[in-house]
C-alpha positions as CSV (number, residue, x, y, z in Angstrom):
1,X,94.8,89.1,-257.6
2,X,96.1,85.9,-257.5
3,X,93.7,83.2,-256.0
4,X,96.3,81.3,-254.2
5,X,97.7,84.3,-252.5
6,X,94.2,84.8,-250.9
7,X,93.5,83.3,-247.3
8,X,90.3,81.6,-246.6
9,X,87.8,83.6,-244.7
10,X,87.9,81.1,-241.6
11,X,91.5,81.9,-241.4
12,X,91.3,85.7,-240.6
13,X,88.5,84.8,-238.0
14,X,91.0,82.0,-236.1
15,X,93.6,84.8,-236.2
16,X,91.9,87.1,-234.2
17,X,91.0,84.1,-231.7
18,X,94.7,83.6,-231.6
19,X,95.6,87.0,-230.9
20,X,93.0,87.4,-228.1
21,X,94.2,84.2,-226.6
22,X,97.5,85.2,-226.9
23,X,96.8,88.8,-225.0
24,X,94.4,87.3,-222.6
25,X,96.8,86.1,-219.8
26,X,98.6,89.4,-220.3
27,X,94.8,91.1,-219.7
28,X,94.1,89.0,-217.1
29,X,97.5,89.9,-215.1
30,X,97.2,93.5,-215.6
31,X,93.5,93.4,-214.0
32,X,94.7,91.3,-211.3
33,X,97.5,93.5,-210.7
34,X,95.2,96.7,-211.0
35,X,92.8,94.8,-208.6
36,X,95.7,93.8,-206.0
37,X,96.9,97.3,-206.3
38,X,93.5,99.1,-205.6
39,X,93.2,96.9,-202.5
40,X,96.7,97.5,-201.2
41,X,96.0,101.2,-202.0
42,X,92.8,101.4,-200.4
43,X,94.2,99.2,-197.1
44,X,97.0,101.7,-196.8
45,X,94.3,104.6,-197.1
46,X,92.4,102.9,-194.3
47,X,95.4,102.5,-192.2
48,X,96.4,106.2,-192.5
49,X,93.0,107.4,-191.4
50,X,92.8,104.8,-188.5
51,X,96.3,105.9,-187.2
52,X,95.2,109.4,-187.6
53,X,92.1,108.9,-185.5
54,X,94.1,107.0,-182.7
55,X,96.3,109.7,-182.8
56,X,94.1,112.4,-182.1
57,X,92.0,110.4,-179.6
58,X,95.3,109.0,-177.5
59,X,95.2,105.5,-178.5
60,X,99.0,104.0,-178.9
61,X,99.9,102.6,-182.2
62,X,104.0,102.8,-182.3
63,X,106.7,103.6,-179.8
64,X,106.2,107.3,-179.4
65,X,102.4,107.1,-178.9
66,X,103.0,104.3,-176.4
67,X,105.2,106.2,-174.2
68,X,102.9,108.9,-174.2
69,X,99.8,106.7,-173.3
70,X,102.1,105.0,-170.5
71,X,103.1,108.6,-169.1
72,X,99.4,110.0,-168.9
73,X,98.1,106.7,-167.4
74,X,100.9,106.7,-164.5
75,X,102.1,109.2,-161.7
76,X,105.7,110.4,-161.3
77,X,105.3,111.2,-157.2
78,X,106.5,107.7,-156.2
79,X,109.0,106.9,-158.8
80,X,112.2,107.7,-156.7
81,X,110.8,105.8,-153.9
82,X,110.2,102.7,-155.6
83,X,113.5,102.6,-157.6
84,X,115.1,102.9,-154.3
85,X,113.1,99.9,-152.9
86,X,113.9,97.6,-156.0
87,X,117.6,98.3,-155.6
88,X,117.0,97.7,-151.5
89,X,115.1,94.4,-152.2
90,X,118.5,92.8,-154.3
91,X,120.6,93.3,-151.0
92,X,122.6,90.3,-150.2
93,X,121.2,88.1,-153.2
94,X,123.5,85.3,-153.8
95,X,124.9,84.9,-150.3
96,X,124.8,81.9,-148.3
97,X,122.5,82.7,-145.6
98,X,119.8,84.4,-148.6
99,X,119.7,80.9,-150.2
100,X,118.2,79.2,-146.9
101,X,115.5,81.9,-146.6
102,X,111.9,80.9,-147.9
103,X,110.6,82.2,-151.1
104,X,113.7,84.6,-151.3
105,X,116.7,81.5,-151.4
106,X,117.0,78.8,-153.9
107,X,117.4,76.4,-150.8
108,X,114.6,77.9,-148.7
109,X,112.1,75.3,-147.4
110,X,108.3,76.3,-148.3
111,X,106.2,77.4,-145.6
112,X,102.8,76.1,-146.4
113,X,102.2,74.1,-143.1
114,X,103.7,76.4,-140.9
115,X,101.8,76.5,-137.5
116,X,101.8,79.3,-135.2
117,X,104.4,78.8,-132.5
118,X,105.1,75.4,-133.9
119,X,108.4,73.9,-135.3
120,X,110.1,76.5,-137.7
121,X,113.9,75.6,-138.0
122,X,114.4,78.7,-140.3
123,X,112.7,81.0,-137.6
124,X,116.0,82.6,-136.1
125,X,117.6,83.0,-139.8
126,X,114.3,84.7,-141.0
127,X,114.1,86.9,-137.6
128,X,117.6,88.0,-138.3
129,X,117.1,88.7,-142.0
130,X,113.9,90.8,-141.4
131,X,115.7,92.6,-138.5
132,X,118.0,94.0,-141.4
133,X,115.5,94.7,-144.0
134,X,112.9,96.6,-141.6
135,X,114.1,99.8,-143.4
136,X,113.4,98.3,-146.2
137,X,109.8,97.4,-145.1
138,X,109.6,101.1,-143.8
139,X,110.2,102.5,-147.0
140,X,107.7,100.4,-148.7
141,X,105.3,101.7,-145.9
142,X,106.3,105.4,-147.1
143,X,106.3,104.6,-150.9
144,X,102.5,102.9,-150.4
145,X,100.7,106.6,-149.7
146,X,101.9,107.7,-153.6
147,X,99.5,107.5,-156.2
148,X,99.6,104.6,-158.5
149,X,100.0,103.3,-161.2
150,X,103.6,104.5,-160.5
151,X,105.9,105.6,-163.6
152,X,108.8,103.9,-164.1
153,X,111.9,104.7,-166.6
154,X,110.8,102.9,-170.0
155,X,112.1,102.6,-173.2
156,X,109.8,101.6,-175.6
157,X,111.1,99.6,-178.4
158,X,108.1,97.5,-179.6
159,X,108.7,93.9,-178.9
160,X,112.1,94.7,-177.8
161,X,110.5,96.3,-174.9
162,X,112.4,95.9,-171.4
163,X,110.5,95.6,-168.2
164,X,112.9,95.0,-165.6
165,X,110.8,96.7,-162.9
166,X,108.1,94.5,-163.2
167,X,110.1,91.5,-163.2
168,X,111.9,93.1,-160.1
169,X,108.4,93.7,-158.2
170,X,108.6,90.1,-157.6
171,X,111.1,90.5,-154.9
172,X,109.4,93.0,-153.3
173,X,106.5,90.6,-152.8
174,X,108.6,87.9,-151.9
175,X,110.1,89.9,-148.9
176,X,106.2,91.0,-147.8
177,X,105.4,87.5,-147.9
178,X,108.5,86.2,-145.6
179,X,107.2,89.0,-143.3
180,X,103.6,88.0,-143.4
181,X,104.4,84.6,-142.5
182,X,106.7,85.6,-139.8
183,X,104.0,87.6,-138.2
184,X,101.6,84.7,-138.7
185,X,104.1,82.3,-136.4
186,X,104.1,84.9,-134.0
187,X,100.5,85.9,-134.1
188,X,101.1,89.2,-134.7
189,X,98.1,90.2,-136.6
190,X,99.1,93.9,-136.6
191,X,102.2,93.1,-138.8
192,X,100.6,90.9,-141.0
193,X,97.7,93.1,-141.8
194,X,100.3,95.7,-142.7
195,X,102.1,93.3,-144.8
196,X,98.7,92.8,-146.5
197,X,98.0,96.2,-147.3
198,X,101.7,96.7,-148.4
199,X,101.3,93.8,-150.7
200,X,98.4,95.5,-152.3
201,X,99.8,98.7,-152.3
202,X,102.8,97.1,-154.3
203,X,100.6,95.5,-156.7
204,X,99.0,98.5,-157.4
205,X,102.1,100.5,-157.7
206,X,103.2,98.2,-160.7
207,X,99.8,97.7,-162.2
208,X,100.5,100.1,-165.5
209,X,98.9,97.2,-167.8
210,X,101.4,98.4,-170.7
211,X,101.5,95.1,-172.4
212,X,100.3,91.3,-171.5
213,X,103.7,90.4,-170.2
214,X,102.8,93.2,-167.3
215,X,99.7,91.9,-167.0
216,X,100.9,88.4,-166.5
217,X,103.4,89.7,-163.7
218,X,100.5,91.7,-162.0
219,X,98.3,88.1,-161.9
220,X,101.3,86.4,-160.1
221,X,101.5,89.2,-157.8
222,X,97.9,89.1,-156.7
223,X,98.1,85.3,-156.2
224,X,101.0,85.6,-153.9
225,X,98.8,87.7,-151.8
226,X,95.7,85.7,-152.0
227,X,98.0,82.7,-151.2
228,X,99.4,84.3,-148.0
229,X,95.6,85.1,-146.8
230,X,95.0,81.3,-147.5
231,X,97.8,79.8,-145.6
232,X,96.8,82.0,-142.4
233,X,93.4,80.5,-142.5
234,X,95.1,77.2,-142.0
235,X,95.3,77.7,-138.1
236,X,93.5,81.3,-137.7
237,X,94.9,83.7,-135.6
238,X,92.5,86.4,-136.7
239,X,89.9,88.0,-134.7
240,X,86.1,88.8,-135.9
241,X,87.1,92.3,-137.0
242,X,90.3,91.1,-138.6
243,X,88.4,88.6,-140.8
244,X,86.1,91.3,-141.7
245,X,88.9,93.3,-143.0
246,X,90.6,90.3,-144.7
247,X,87.2,89.7,-146.4
248,X,86.8,93.1,-147.4
249,X,90.0,93.5,-148.9
250,X,89.5,90.5,-151.4
251,X,85.6,90.8,-152.0
252,X,85.6,92.9,-154.9
253,X,86.5,91.3,-158.5
254,X,89.0,93.0,-160.8
255,X,87.3,94.6,-163.6
256,X,88.5,92.3,-166.0
257,X,86.7,93.9,-169.1
258,X,88.4,97.0,-168.3
259,X,92.0,95.6,-167.6
260,X,91.7,93.4,-170.8
261,X,91.1,96.2,-173.2
262,X,94.0,98.1,-171.6
263,X,96.2,95.2,-171.8
264,X,95.4,94.5,-175.8
265,X,95.6,98.2,-176.6
266,X,99.1,98.0,-175.4
267,X,99.9,94.9,-176.9
268,X,98.7,95.9,-180.2
269,X,101.1,98.8,-180.2
270,X,103.8,96.8,-179.3
271,X,103.1,94.6,-182.6
272,X,102.6,97.7,-184.7
273,X,105.7,99.2,-183.4
274,X,107.6,95.9,-184.1
275,X,106.2,96.6,-187.9
276,X,107.5,100.0,-188.2
277,X,110.8,99.2,-186.7
278,X,111.4,96.4,-189.3
279,X,110.5,98.5,-192.1
280,X,112.7,101.4,-191.3
281,X,115.4,98.8,-190.6
282,X,115.1,95.4,-192.3
283,X,118.1,94.0,-191.1
284,X,116.8,94.5,-187.7
285,X,116.9,91.1,-185.6
286,X,113.4,90.5,-184.2
287,X,114.2,87.2,-183.0
288,X,112.4,85.3,-186.0
289,X,115.3,84.7,-188.2
290,X,115.1,85.5,-192.0
291,X,111.1,84.9,-191.8
292,X,110.0,88.7,-191.9
293,X,112.2,89.5,-195.1
294,X,110.5,86.5,-196.9
295,X,106.9,87.6,-196.1
296,X,106.9,91.3,-196.0
297,X,103.8,92.5,-194.3
298,X,101.8,94.7,-197.1
299,X,99.3,96.9,-196.1
300,X,96.4,94.6,-196.7
301,X,98.4,92.0,-194.4
302,X,98.6,95.1,-191.8
303,X,94.9,95.6,-192.0
304,X,94.3,91.9,-191.4
305,X,96.9,92.0,-188.5
306,X,94.9,95.2,-186.9
307,X,91.4,93.3,-187.6
308,X,92.8,90.6,-185.7
309,X,93.7,92.6,-182.5
310,X,90.3,94.2,-182.8
311,X,88.7,91.2,-182.1
312,X,91.4,90.3,-179.5
313,X,90.2,93.5,-177.9
314,X,86.3,93.3,-178.0
315,X,86.4,89.4,-176.7
316,X,83.3,89.5,-174.7
317,X,84.6,89.4,-171.1
318,X,81.5,90.3,-169.2
319,X,80.4,86.7,-169.4
320,X,83.4,84.5,-168.0
321,X,81.6,81.3,-168.9
322,X,82.4,82.0,-172.6
323,X,85.5,84.2,-172.2
324,X,87.8,81.5,-172.7
325,X,85.7,79.9,-175.6
326,X,85.4,83.2,-177.5
327,X,89.2,83.9,-177.0
328,X,90.1,80.5,-178.6
329,X,87.9,81.4,-181.8
330,X,89.6,84.8,-182.3
331,X,92.8,82.6,-181.9
332,X,91.9,80.4,-184.3
333,X,91.6,83.1,-187.2
334,X,95.4,83.1,-187.4
335,X,95.3,79.8,-189.0
336,X,92.6,80.9,-191.3
337,X,94.9,83.7,-192.4
338,X,98.0,81.5,-193.7
339,X,97.6,82.5,-197.2
340,X,98.1,86.2,-196.5
341,X,101.3,88.2,-196.0
342,X,100.0,88.8,-192.2
343,X,100.5,84.8,-191.6
344,X,103.9,85.0,-190.3
345,X,103.7,88.2,-188.4
346,X,100.5,87.0,-186.7
347,X,102.2,83.8,-185.5
348,X,105.4,85.8,-184.2
349,X,103.8,88.8,-183.4
350,X,100.5,88.1,-181.5
351,X,100.4,86.7,-178.1
352,X,98.5,83.3,-176.9
353,X,95.2,84.8,-176.3
354,X,93.6,82.1,-175.1
355,X,96.2,81.1,-172.6
356,X,96.2,84.8,-171.3
357,X,92.4,84.5,-170.7
358,X,92.9,81.2,-169.1
359,X,95.4,83.1,-166.5
360,X,92.7,86.0,-165.8
361,X,90.1,83.4,-165.2
362,X,92.0,81.3,-162.8
363,X,93.3,84.5,-160.5
364,X,89.7,85.2,-160.4
365,X,88.6,81.8,-159.3
366,X,91.5,81.7,-156.9
367,X,90.1,84.9,-155.4
368,X,86.7,83.5,-154.8
369,X,88.2,80.0,-153.3
370,X,90.1,82.4,-150.7
371,X,87.0,84.6,-149.9
372,X,85.1,81.6,-149.5
373,X,87.9,80.3,-147.0
374,X,87.6,83.6,-144.9
375,X,83.8,83.6,-144.8
376,X,84.0,79.9,-143.5
377,X,86.4,81.0,-140.9
378,X,83.8,83.9,-140.1
379,X,80.9,81.5,-139.9
380,X,82.9,79.2,-137.4
381,X,83.5,82.2,-135.2
382,X,79.7,83.3,-135.3
383,X,78.2,79.7,-135.1
384,X,80.7,77.8,-133.2
385,X,81.0,75.2,-136.0
386,X,81.7,74.4,-139.3
387,X,78.5,75.0,-142.0
388,X,77.3,71.5,-143.2
389,X,77.4,72.8,-146.7
390,X,78.4,76.0,-148.6
391,X,75.3,77.3,-149.4
392,X,74.9,78.0,-145.7
393,X,77.2,80.9,-146.3
394,X,74.6,82.9,-148.2
395,X,73.4,83.8,-144.5
396,X,76.8,85.5,-144.2
397,X,76.4,87.5,-147.5
398,X,78.0,85.0,-150.1
399,X,76.2,84.1,-153.4
400,X,76.6,81.3,-155.6
401,X,79.0,83.3,-157.9
402,X,81.2,83.8,-154.5
403,X,81.3,80.0,-153.5
404,X,81.8,78.6,-157.2
405,X,83.8,78.8,-160.3
406,X,83.2,81.3,-163.3
407,X,81.6,77.7,-164.7
408,X,79.0,77.7,-161.8
409,X,80.8,74.7,-160.4
410,X,80.6,74.8,-156.6
411,X,83.7,74.2,-154.8
412,X,84.4,70.9,-153.0
413,X,83.7,71.2,-149.4
414,X,83.3,68.5,-146.6
415,X,83.8,68.4,-142.6
416,X,85.4,65.5,-140.8
417,X,85.8,66.1,-137.3
418,X,86.7,69.3,-136.6
419,X,88.4,70.1,-139.6
420,X,87.0,71.8,-142.6
421,X,88.4,71.0,-146.0
422,X,87.6,73.6,-149.1
423,X,89.1,72.6,-152.4
424,X,89.0,73.9,-155.9
425,X,90.1,72.5,-159.3
426,X,93.4,70.4,-159.6
427,X,95.6,72.5,-161.7
428,X,96.3,69.4,-164.0
429,X,92.6,69.4,-165.1
430,X,91.9,73.2,-165.4
431,X,91.5,72.4,-168.9
432,X,88.2,70.8,-168.1
433,X,85.0,72.5,-167.6
434,X,84.3,70.2,-164.9
435,X,87.3,69.9,-162.9
436,X,86.2,70.0,-159.3
437,X,86.7,66.5,-157.7
438,X,83.1,65.8,-156.3
439,X,84.8,64.0,-153.3
440,X,88.0,65.3,-151.3
441,X,91.0,64.1,-153.0
442,X,93.2,62.1,-150.3
443,X,96.2,63.3,-148.7
444,X,98.6,61.4,-151.5
445,X,96.8,63.2,-154.2
446,X,97.6,66.8,-153.3
447,X,100.3,66.5,-150.6
448,X,102.9,66.6,-153.2
449,X,101.7,69.9,-154.5
450,X,104.2,71.7,-152.2
451,X,104.6,75.2,-153.4
452,X,108.0,75.6,-154.6
453,X,108.0,79.2,-155.5
454,X,105.6,82.0,-155.0
455,X,105.0,82.2,-159.0
456,X,103.0,78.8,-158.6
457,X,100.5,79.3,-155.9
458,X,98.0,77.6,-157.7
459,X,100.0,74.3,-157.4
460,X,97.7,73.1,-154.1
461,X,94.3,73.1,-154.5
462,X,92.8,71.5,-150.8
463,X,92.7,73.9,-147.8
464,X,92.6,72.6,-144.2
465,X,91.0,74.6,-142.0
466,X,91.7,73.3,-138.5
């Protein structure tokens, strides 16, 4: 053998290393593909098992199950009556006369400072309108006996689900609120109490909790009712028995933990329905432009999506002091998932959890504030004078939780002459944990906090009890 044709021993050894180095990236790529493929397969298997379990237990996860869930939780007995009421409450909208009505018209003057028997230029117009709408009020009274929540025609279509009946329910509350103010002005307490009962019946009729939007509308409706009660306390027209009735109607807190789980379960189903809809029709416009096409959701991404909702559903709501902070921490998880296929979907489909929790807490504080005002009136009626401090109301059955915020901050209170002032947090400072002014805000601070619509009852934050 020719010696020159023989390769050095180091050559064959190095050649093997060259081969290994050449195929190593391919091997790593194959391992990575197998690893991520297994993860996706395992995630898809887990998702299928989860949805099977939901299907068996009646938990909504798509449009069909969401429809079934809604149907089982609502009642059909009052559907026709309430649909008719919604139609009737559209009567005359857009007419010049309607535009001048409080609450119902764009030019209506707010009635925050309404004094029974005092100056009210719009009273003749309101009286005429309410006389024509009396059949509608009677229809609401008739419908109030039906079981609640009421079932309305619903076409569930993920994020595109329309909730017209919920939006229109505001018109019913506006009509009842106008009638309540009319009754208050004329010191017709029987009619005023009827209106408050019908407000509550309306709120319960539309309280189906299928999405976060429906919950926020329900919060707005509850806010209208407590706002009406507070306005009637400035110049009280109520007897002792009627004050007891008012107090009883607002003394029970909403079951916030139960409400939250219901709403978020429905909201999760809406998000999953949107995902399912896009997968079956990639060209469908979900209001996100090309984002969904550029970032398709893999099974692992969908599992991350569901894990986020699981955390959101189980945010601890029993302790309201930490509820909002817990919701904020859950919301921050979205930003930690920017590298996953779920990031875009989380950003586009998941609602503002922290803001929703904040709305729930605010309406609870609003209820406590209103209840405290009612009990102040009871104390004055019983003792003949205002209490020197809110702690004195404990003799009337109130506890610290009743006359303070969810952060255990006692409402502001002061007596000046024959007038008692009760104030809560300035809405502009609501994000602060200690936001109630230690001294009574001046008239200039809150005089311009005039309620422009029933959707912003929390604008005012100082109540005068004369």
